[in-house]
Wavefront OBJ file of the C-alpha trace (Angstrom):
o trace
v 41.048 -59.357 -2.077
v 43.453 -56.621 -3.400
v 46.221 -59.078 -3.384
v 44.237 -61.586 -5.270
v 43.449 -59.032 -8.101
v 47.128 -58.056 -8.197
v 48.246 -61.732 -8.537
v 45.625 -62.310 -11.278
v 46.708 -59.114 -13.130
v 50.462 -60.182 -12.903
v 49.543 -63.462 -14.377
v 48.371 -61.973 -17.579
v 50.460 -61.799 -20.754
v 52.370 -58.519 -21.391
v 49.904 -57.334 -24.102
v 46.870 -57.954 -22.014
v 48.435 -56.052 -19.148
v 49.396 -53.315 -21.391
v 45.808 -53.212 -22.891
v 44.348 -52.682 -19.505
v 46.830 -49.843 -18.869
v 45.854 -48.306 -22.200
v 42.109 -48.500 -21.461
v 42.783 -46.792 -18.051
v 44.717 -44.043 -19.883
v 41.896 -43.434 -22.385
v 39.260 -43.416 -19.821
v 41.297 -40.833 -17.563
v 42.035 -38.710 -20.574
v 38.424 -38.598 -21.567
v 37.421 -37.626 -18.053
v 39.988 -34.870 -18.200
v 38.765 -33.429 -21.516
v 35.168 -33.554 -20.147
v 36.327 -31.286 -17.229
v 38.244 -29.026 -19.619
v 35.083 -28.437 -21.685
v 32.840 -28.273 -18.458
v 35.016 -25.616 -16.937
v 35.791 -23.889 -20.264
v 33.052 -21.118 -20.004
v 34.599 -19.754 -16.903
v 38.317 -20.676 -16.952
v 40.175 -19.985 -20.365
v 42.603 -22.580 -21.944
v 45.603 -20.755 -20.689
v 44.382 -20.808 -17.117
v 43.566 -24.568 -17.253
v 47.010 -25.159 -18.735
v 48.598 -23.488 -15.693
v 46.534 -25.703 -13.219
v 47.478 -28.814 -15.304
v 51.181 -27.948 -15.296
v 50.839 -27.157 -11.500
v 49.708 -30.432 -10.726
v 52.277 -32.183 -12.855
v 55.090 -30.261 -10.991
v 53.542 -31.381 -7.716
v 53.655 -34.892 -8.664
v 57.270 -34.648 -9.853
v 58.673 -32.721 -6.944
v 59.347 -35.956 -4.856
v 61.293 -37.439 -7.588
v 63.287 -34.297 -8.269
v 63.992 -33.856 -4.452
v 65.887 -37.225 -4.407
v 68.572 -35.949 -6.464
v 68.077 -32.411 -7.889
v 71.525 -32.298 -9.574
v 70.975 -35.337 -11.509
v 67.516 -34.555 -12.434
v 68.563 -31.243 -13.999
v 71.893 -32.363 -15.534
v 71.969 -31.509 -19.190
v 74.250 -30.211 -21.904
v 71.503 -28.695 -24.082
v 69.162 -26.482 -22.060
v 68.108 -24.594 -25.035
v 66.520 -27.580 -26.692
v 64.724 -28.443 -23.416
v 63.422 -24.892 -23.244
v 62.281 -25.042 -26.868
v 60.548 -28.500 -26.175
v 58.760 -26.988 -23.096
v 57.670 -23.902 -24.924
v 56.208 -25.964 -27.884
v 54.536 -28.248 -25.247
v 53.029 -25.440 -23.233
v 51.657 -23.681 -26.356
v 50.362 -26.915 -27.590
v 48.522 -27.619 -24.393
v 46.883 -24.144 -24.523
v 45.774 -24.778 -28.161
v 44.624 -28.377 -27.326
v 42.562 -27.315 -24.294
v 40.905 -24.512 -26.349
v 40.147 -26.911 -29.120
v 38.429 -29.265 -26.478
v 36.532 -26.427 -25.048
v 35.023 -25.222 -28.432
v 34.765 -28.506 -30.424
v 32.640 -31.619 -29.918
v 34.665 -34.110 -27.669
v 34.724 -36.644 -30.459
v 35.900 -34.120 -33.026
v 38.713 -32.773 -30.780
v 39.821 -36.418 -29.991
v 39.896 -37.430 -33.530
v 41.842 -34.494 -34.580
v 44.337 -35.133 -31.898
v 45.162 -38.416 -33.406
v 46.980 -36.606 -36.265
v 50.054 -36.083 -33.945
v 51.123 -39.570 -35.243
v 50.781 -38.485 -38.901
v 52.939 -35.327 -38.183
v 55.723 -37.501 -36.673
v 56.383 -39.104 -40.010
v 57.757 -35.805 -41.824
v 59.426 -34.699 -38.497
v 61.292 -38.077 -38.320
v 62.533 -37.503 -41.816
v 63.573 -34.038 -41.605
v 64.614 -33.610 -37.931
v 65.947 -37.096 -36.847
v 67.096 -37.931 -40.497
v 65.262 -41.171 -40.384
v 64.568 -43.080 -43.652
v 60.643 -42.718 -44.452
v 59.608 -45.095 -47.207
v 56.817 -44.623 -49.747
v 54.277 -46.787 -47.680
v 54.404 -44.621 -44.542
v 54.396 -41.384 -46.887
v 51.223 -42.683 -48.466
v 49.601 -43.581 -45.207
v 50.314 -40.199 -43.805
v 48.789 -38.440 -46.831
v 45.703 -40.475 -46.549
v 45.442 -39.716 -42.760
v 45.563 -36.057 -43.567
v 42.770 -36.522 -46.085
v 40.884 -38.028 -43.311
v 41.360 -34.879 -41.370
v 40.178 -32.822 -44.296
v 37.019 -34.984 -44.464
v 36.325 -34.105 -40.693
v 37.010 -30.455 -41.174
v 34.913 -30.138 -44.280
v 36.641 -26.746 -45.306
v 34.462 -24.632 -47.417
v 35.937 -22.433 -50.201
v 35.303 -19.250 -48.387
v 34.863 -20.189 -44.652
v 37.901 -21.848 -43.879
v 38.115 -24.554 -41.342
v 37.576 -22.433 -38.219
v 39.786 -21.519 -35.258
v 39.059 -24.452 -32.930
v 39.743 -27.036 -35.526
v 43.107 -25.116 -36.740
v 44.117 -25.012 -33.023
v 43.586 -28.820 -32.758
v 45.719 -29.318 -35.767
v 48.499 -27.044 -34.615
v 48.322 -28.465 -31.127
v 48.816 -32.101 -32.616
v 51.850 -30.850 -34.600
v 53.463 -29.173 -31.465
v 53.014 -32.454 -29.525
v 54.611 -34.353 -32.308
v 57.457 -31.644 -32.251
v 57.928 -32.304 -28.531
v 58.001 -35.982 -28.969
v 60.591 -35.575 -31.755
v 62.667 -33.567 -29.438
v 62.229 -36.239 -26.742
v 63.560 -39.077 -29.159
v 66.481 -36.814 -29.958
v 67.108 -35.979 -26.408
v 66.922 -39.626 -24.934
v 70.139 -40.353 -26.872
v 72.056 -38.827 -23.907
v 69.234 -37.826 -21.319
v 67.473 -39.852 -18.782
v 63.652 -39.965 -18.816
v 63.737 -38.266 -15.202
v 65.666 -35.402 -16.552
v 63.478 -34.805 -19.544
v 60.294 -35.045 -17.250
v 61.787 -32.816 -14.612
v 62.777 -29.975 -17.038
v 59.388 -30.386 -18.672
v 57.517 -30.154 -15.338
v 59.546 -27.024 -14.051
v 59.746 -25.125 -17.469
v 56.090 -25.962 -18.352
v 54.913 -24.585 -15.072
v 56.961 -21.501 -15.437
v 56.035 -20.858 -19.068
v 52.333 -21.213 -18.365
v 52.313 -18.542 -15.778
v 52.488 -15.456 -18.102
v 49.521 -16.313 -20.277
v 47.513 -17.407 -17.270
v 47.927 -13.954 -15.726
v 46.187 -12.261 -18.653
v 42.972 -14.329 -17.906
v 43.407 -14.828 -14.275
v 40.341 -15.442 -11.864
v 40.552 -16.824 -8.516
v 38.466 -19.990 -8.522
v 35.825 -20.833 -5.928
v 36.594 -23.895 -3.860
v 34.397 -26.284 -5.837
v 36.141 -25.299 -9.046
v 39.470 -25.378 -7.589
v 38.842 -29.042 -6.732
v 37.738 -29.701 -10.328
v 40.806 -27.793 -11.680
v 42.871 -29.994 -9.490
v 41.198 -33.259 -10.418
v 41.795 -32.174 -14.127
v 45.424 -31.690 -13.496
v 45.688 -34.976 -11.594
v 43.847 -36.945 -14.362
v 46.341 -35.479 -16.816
v 49.090 -36.953 -14.890
v 47.326 -40.342 -14.493
v 46.743 -40.421 -18.178
v 50.408 -39.996 -19.081
v 51.582 -42.527 -16.403
v 48.978 -45.272 -17.611
v 49.943 -44.703 -21.226
v 53.683 -44.992 -20.554
v 53.166 -48.099 -18.492
v 50.757 -49.639 -21.134
v 53.430 -48.981 -23.822
v 56.201 -50.481 -21.638
v 54.140 -53.534 -20.834
v 53.028 -54.419 -24.363
v 53.945 -54.226 -28.055
v 53.386 -50.712 -29.566
v 51.731 -52.010 -32.655
v 49.271 -53.880 -30.328
v 48.879 -50.935 -27.758
v 48.387 -48.177 -30.376
v 44.879 -49.135 -31.520
v 43.642 -49.510 -27.981
v 44.327 -45.838 -27.478
v 41.604 -45.018 -29.813
v 39.023 -46.308 -27.348
v 38.947 -42.747 -26.120
v 37.144 -41.749 -29.192
v 34.382 -44.191 -28.110
v 34.483 -42.884 -24.527
v 34.366 -39.321 -26.013
v 31.352 -39.886 -28.133
v 29.537 -41.478 -25.122
v 30.345 -38.624 -22.706
v 29.697 -35.964 -25.313
v 26.195 -37.453 -25.886
v 25.365 -37.766 -22.202
v 26.754 -34.477 -20.870
v 26.778 -32.112 -23.757
v 24.180 -33.645 -26.160
v 26.873 -33.873 -28.869
v 26.088 -36.328 -31.766
v 28.978 -36.869 -34.312
v 27.846 -36.574 -37.907
v 28.780 -39.109 -40.799
v 31.653 -37.059 -42.172
v 33.211 -36.818 -38.601
v 32.999 -40.552 -38.161
v 34.353 -41.335 -41.682
v 37.227 -38.936 -41.308
v 38.148 -40.283 -37.886
v 38.212 -43.792 -39.226
v 40.586 -42.793 -41.881
v 42.905 -41.056 -39.472
v 42.825 -43.916 -36.993
v 43.457 -46.386 -39.887
v 46.456 -44.630 -41.152
v 48.042 -44.166 -37.657
v 47.620 -47.803 -36.773
v 49.193 -48.653 -40.050
v 52.132 -46.381 -39.492
v 52.537 -47.753 -35.984
v 52.418 -51.224 -37.083
v 54.981 -50.457 -40.115
v 57.331 -49.026 -37.463
v 57.146 -52.202 -35.404
v 57.750 -54.407 -38.516
v 60.865 -52.414 -39.387
v 62.298 -52.740 -35.944
v 62.870 -48.875 -35.496
v 62.034 -46.830 -32.647
v 58.126 -46.622 -32.389
v 56.599 -43.407 -33.603
v 53.631 -43.639 -31.128
v 54.371 -40.638 -29.075
v 54.061 -40.456 -25.315
v 50.994 -38.683 -23.832
v 51.750 -35.020 -23.521
v 48.290 -33.827 -22.429
l 1 2 3 4 5 6 7 8 9 10 11 12 13 14 15 16 17 18 19 20 21 22 23 24 25 26 27 28 29 30 31 32 33 34 35 36 37 38 39 40 41 42 43 44 45 46 47 48 49 50 51 52 53 54 55 56 57 58 59 60 61 62 63 64 65 66 67 68 69 70 71 72 73 74 75 76 77 78 79 80 81 82 83 84 85 86 87 88 89 90 91 92 93 94 95 96 97 98 99 100 101 102 103 104 105 106 107 108 109 110 111 112 113 114 115 116 117 118 119 120 121 122 123 124 125 126 127 128 129 130 131 132 133 134 135 136 137 138 139 140 141 142 143 144 145 146 147 148 149 150 151 152 153 154 155 156 157 158 159 160 161 162 163 164 165 166 167 168 169 170 171 172 173 174 175 176 177 178 179 180 181 182 183 184 185 186 187 188 189 190 191 192 193 194 195 196 197 198 199 200 201 202 203 204 205 206 207 208 209 210 211 212 213 214 215 216 217 218 219 220 221 222 223 224 225 226 227 228 229 230 231 232 233 234 235 236 237 238 239 240 241 242 243 244 245 246 247 248 249 250 251 252 253 254 255 256 257 258 259 260 261 262 263 264 265 266 267 268 269 270 271 272 273 274 275 276 277 278 279 280 281 282 283 284 285 286 287 288 289 290 291 292 293 294 295 296 297 298 299 300 301 302 303 304 305
């Protein structure tokens, strides 16, 4: 039966196969964020980040062990260290946002990472960014403001600010990846990211350390494994299908987040949240489509969660 399913899957067109991988990625990501929120009362974001990175390192070790010298060959260790630092801090802030915000809100705000990539592409990679993408980016950030509904005196709140900063840091790591892939392999980038991410997550975890019970350790391990599965399915989906077609499918995780948020945490998104999320998604889909039309490297980032 497994062989029949595999044969049927392989007969599908590339975009259809990619769509299934993207849905799997969205489902795994939503389950991961559900565990982040569920464990958040007892395990702070810094400690959860440590376990997430530990799982990523375990998964990468067999690949690194095949040829350690090739896995870590680089001429710019400083850039890799900066990228790992930004990624680790972004993960901590992102996990904090998922713990404190409704799942739908945190997911929608995480989509702004694609919006951040536009100015970063212009200023860091020196890519030409036309007026259409600039306009789409500005509209997308207006959608974020609709979601945040900042008051004149109260600001936007720490969890929402953490979500936006995390999205920016993820975009920064993706920009660094685009820069480094000019003369580094994917294996090298992932190896450095796994080792440095694990090492950099140890100090903040020690400040909030607690030894987990066995049941909690299983859940923390599952959270880390789901993070790895999310990234693997996302990369596979993007490689199987066209970016402009695959990117909108990633937003199914907002649907999953609304369902799980309601069933498990009794969270019901308000109208402004849904309106703002719609604006952000529309803007990011347009930016991805525009990149595909121009035939440039796609801005849709690889999953860093």
